[in-house]
C-alpha positions in Angstrom: 96.3 15.4 11.3 98.3 12.9 9.3 98.9 12.1 5.6 95.8 10.9 3.9 95.3 7.1 4.2 94.9 6.8 0.5 98.4 8.3 -0.1 101.0 5.8 -1.2 103.4 7.1 1.5 101.0 6.3 4.3 102.0 2.6 3.9 105.7 3.3 4.4 106.8 1.9 7.8 109.6 4.5 8.2 107.1 7.3 8.0 106.1 6.5 11.6 109.4 7.9 12.7 108.0 11.4 11.9 106.0 11.0 15.1 109.2 11.4 17.1 109.1 15.1 16.2 106.4 17.6 17.0 104.9 19.8 14.3 103.4 22.8 16.1 100.6 24.9 14.9 101.0 28.6 14.0 104.2 27.6 12.2 105.6 28.2 8.7 107.3 25.1 7.3 109.9 25.9 4.6 109.9 22.7 2.5 112.5 21.8 -0.1 111.1 20.0 -3.2 112.9 18.1 -6.1 115.0 20.1 -8.6 114.2 17.6 -11.3 113.8 14.0 -10.3 110.5 13.7 -8.4 111.8 10.8 -6.2 114.3 13.1 -4.5 111.5 14.5 -2.3 112.0 13.5 1.4 109.6 11.4 3.4 109.4 14.2 6.0 108.5 16.7 3.3 105.6 14.5 2.2 104.5 14.1 5.8 104.4 17.8 6.4 102.7 18.6 3.1 100.0 16.2 4.2 99.8 17.8 7.6 99.6 21.5 6.9 96.4 23.5 6.4 97.6 25.1 3.1 100.7 25.3 0.9 102.1 28.6 -0.3 103.8 28.0 -3.7 105.5 29.8 -6.5 103.3 28.3 -9.2 100.1 26.6 -8.2 100.1 24.4 -11.3 103.6 23.0 -10.7 102.9 22.4 -7.0 99.5 20.8 -7.7 101.1 18.4 -10.1 103.8 17.4 -7.6 101.3 16.8 -4.8 99.0 14.8 -7.0 101.9 12.5 -7.8 101.9 11.5 -4.1 98.1 11.6 -3.5 98.1 14.8 -1.4 95.4 17.4 -1.7 95.7 20.8 0.1 94.6 24.4 -0.6 97.2 26.3 -2.5 98.2 29.9 -2.0 100.1 31.8 -4.8 103.3 33.2 -3.4 105.6 34.4 -6.2 108.1 37.2 -6.7 105.3 39.6 -7.8 103.1 39.2 -4.7 105.5 38.3 -1.8 104.4 41.2 0.4 100.7 40.5 0.0 101.2 36.8 0.3 103.3 37.3 3.5 100.5 39.3 5.1 98.0 36.6 4.3 100.2 33.9 5.6 100.9 35.8 8.8 97.2 36.2 9.5 96.5 32.5 8.9 99.4 31.5 11.1 98.2 33.8 13.9 94.9 32.0 13.6 96.7 28.8 14.5 97.2 27.2 11.1 100.2 25.4 9.8 101.4 26.6 6.4 104.0 25.0 4.1 106.2 27.2 1.8 107.6 25.7 -1.4 109.1 27.0 -4.6 108.9 25.4 -8.1 112.1 23.4 -7.4 114.7 23.2 -4.7 114.9 25.1 -1.5 112.6 28.2 -1.1 114.2 31.6 -0.6 117.5 30.7 -2.2 117.5 32.5 -5.5 113.8 31.8 -5.4 110.8 33.6 -3.9 110.2 33.1 -0.2 112.8 35.2 1.7 110.4 38.2 2.2 107.7 35.8 3.4 110.0 34.2 5.9 111.1 37.6 7.1 107.5 38.8 7.6 106.6 35.6 9.5 109.7 36.1 11.8 108.9 39.8 12.2 105.5 38.8 13.5 107.1 36.7 16.2 106.0 33.4 14.6 107.9 30.2 14.2 109.7 29.0 11.0 110.8 25.4 10.6 113.0 24.4 7.7 112.7 21.0 6.0 116.0 20.4 4.1 116.2 18.7 0.8 117.3 19.2 -2.8 119.5 22.2 -3.7 121.1 22.6 -7.1 124.1 24.5 -5.7 125.0 21.8 -3.2 124.4 19.0 -5.8 126.8 20.7 -8.2 129.4 21.3 -5.6 129.4 17.7 -4.4 130.1 16.4 -7.9 132.6 19.2 -9.0 135.8 17.9 -7.5 136.8 21.5 -6.7 138.9 21.2 -3.6 137.9 24.2 -1.4 136.3 24.2 2.0 134.4 27.4 1.3 131.9 28.5 -1.3 130.4 31.9 -2.2 126.8 31.8 -3.4 126.2 34.4 -6.0 123.0 33.1 -7.7 121.8 34.9 -10.8 123.9 37.8 -12.1 122.2 41.1 -13.3 120.9 40.8 -16.9 122.3 44.2 -18.0 126.0 43.9 -19.2 127.3 46.9 -17.2 125.8 45.8 -13.9 127.0 42.2 -14.6 130.6 43.5 -15.2 130.5 45.4 -12.0 129.4 42.4 -9.9 132.0 40.2 -11.6 134.8 42.7 -11.0 133.9 42.7 -7.3 134.4 38.9 -7.2 137.8 38.8 -8.7 139.6 38.4 -5.3 137.1 36.0 -3.7 139.0 32.9 -2.7 136.0 30.6 -2.2 134.5 28.6 -5.0 131.8 30.8 -6.6 128.3 29.4 -7.3 126.2 31.0 -10.1 122.7 30.2 -11.5 122.0 30.9 -15.1 119.2 30.4 -17.6 119.8 28.7 -20.9 119.1 31.7 -23.1 121.8 33.7 -21.3 124.5 31.0 -20.7 126.6 31.9 -23.7 126.7 35.6 -22.8 127.3 34.7 -19.2 130.3 32.6 -20.2 131.7 35.4 -22.3 131.4 37.7 -19.3 133.3 35.2 -17.0 136.0 34.8 -19.6 136.5 38.6 -19.7 136.6 39.0 -16.0 138.7 36.1 -14.7 142.0 34.4 -15.4 141.7 31.8 -18.2 143.4 29.1 -16.1 140.6 29.0 -13.5 138.6 25.8 -13.4 134.9 26.2 -14.2 132.2 23.5 -13.8 128.9 23.5 -15.6 126.0 21.5 -14.0 123.2 21.3 -16.5 119.8 19.7 -16.0 120.8 18.3 -12.6 119.0 15.1 -11.6 117.1 15.0 -14.9 117.3 12.7 -17.9 119.9 14.7 -19.7 122.0 15.7 -16.7 125.5 16.8 -17.6 128.4 18.0 -15.5 131.4 19.3 -17.3 134.7 20.7 -15.9 137.3 22.6 -17.8 139.6 25.6 -17.7 137.7 28.8 -18.3 139.7 29.3 -21.5 137.9 26.3 -23.0 134.4 27.0 -21.8 133.2 29.1 -24.7 134.4 26.5 -27.2 132.8 23.7 -25.2 129.4 25.4 -25.2 129.6 26.2 -28.9 130.5 22.7 -29.9 127.0 21.3 -29.3 123.8 23.4 -29.4 122.2 21.0 -26.9 124.7 22.4 -24.3 122.8 25.7 -24.2 119.6 24.0 -23.1 118.3 23.5 -19.5 118.9 25.2 -16.2 122.5 25.8 -15.2 124.6 25.8 -12.0 128.0 27.2 -12.8 130.9 26.9 -10.4 134.1 29.0 -10.7 137.3 28.3 -9.0 138.2 31.0 -6.4 141.1 33.4 -6.7 144.6 31.9 -6.4 146.9 32.6 -3.4 148.2 36.2 -3.4 151.7 35.2 -4.8 150.1 33.1 -7.6 147.6 35.8 -8.4 150.4 38.4 -8.9 152.3 36.0 -11.1 149.2 35.3 -13.2 148.4 39.0 -13.6 152.0 39.8 -14.6 151.8 37.1 -17.3 148.5 38.4 -18.5 149.9 41.9 -19.0 153.1 40.5 -20.6 151.0 38.6 -23.2 149.1 41.7 -24.1 152.3 43.8 -24.5 154.0 41.0 -26.5 151.3 41.3 -29.1 152.5 44.8 -30.0 156.1 45.2 -28.7 159.5 43.5 -28.9 160.4 41.1 -26.1 162.8 43.5 -24.2 160.4 46.4 -24.3 157.4 44.3 -23.3 159.2 42.8 -20.3 160.4 46.2 -19.2 156.9 47.7 -19.3 155.3 44.7 -17.6 157.9 45.0 -14.8 157.0 48.7 -14.3 153.2 48.0 -14.3 153.3 44.9 -12.0 156.4 45.4 -9.9 157.6 41.9 -10.9 161.3 41.3 -11.6 162.3 42.4 -15.0 164.8 39.6 -15.7 162.2 36.9 -14.8 159.6 38.6 -17.1 162.2 38.8 -19.9 162.9 35.0 -19.6 159.1 34.4 -19.6 158.6 36.6 -22.6 161.3 34.7 -24.6 159.5 31.4 -23.7 156.2 32.8 -24.8 157.6 34.1 -28.1 159.2 30.7 -28.8 155.9 29.0 -28.3 
């Protein structure tokens, strides 16, 4: 089976290269789709969407619209967060009957902060094959344009909505050295930023990737201390889907120095320089003379 002859992609000469790879039956194809700009879909994804017997998708309306854009028509199976177990059972039965099924989410790569992981797990548990088709990922797109120099990243995704649970998760991340990757919705981005500012050092770099690949795409980098003000300066900055990157924890020596200064600043707000330096030294183990000199500098502006 090939892509429909009426499809505009059927005329692309490069599509013939897909023949160099086999696409076995009884296989689940995990297909990445665009995160905003529809032209970011891959030729291989289009080929497979035209090849499979059905497409399991997060929202049948969104997927139907995407496929219509490329002249592809296939039966759609609802596979969202509320029915993943049932959808997985259905997909396993159809794969066991020899079908090819594609799995997509509304945007980006399925099963990464999106429905799909339970379905993939069920398919693998049944001893069936899973083939990934790489493509758009909001996390990777934001990292590539961030300029944060770190060979490692720690994917967090969406934080819990409840404040106490969110604080607990953020506290557990304070010593993570890798760049942290968060997803956040527009109606929670201000509250999310307040939570970051309360949990991490103000000097850490933070990057906001908003509406990536779309018309109003914006990528902004600043110290965490400036993030709340940047968001509040323009109401449009609280619109759209967000990827937020946070610089990882500094080296151990730097982290101790930053913590000592943070405590020193708190004490200076209430105590004289000498007493603040003495207490900060007792709390942190840092040298009293160095803290005294730093306290004088802070007091003098």
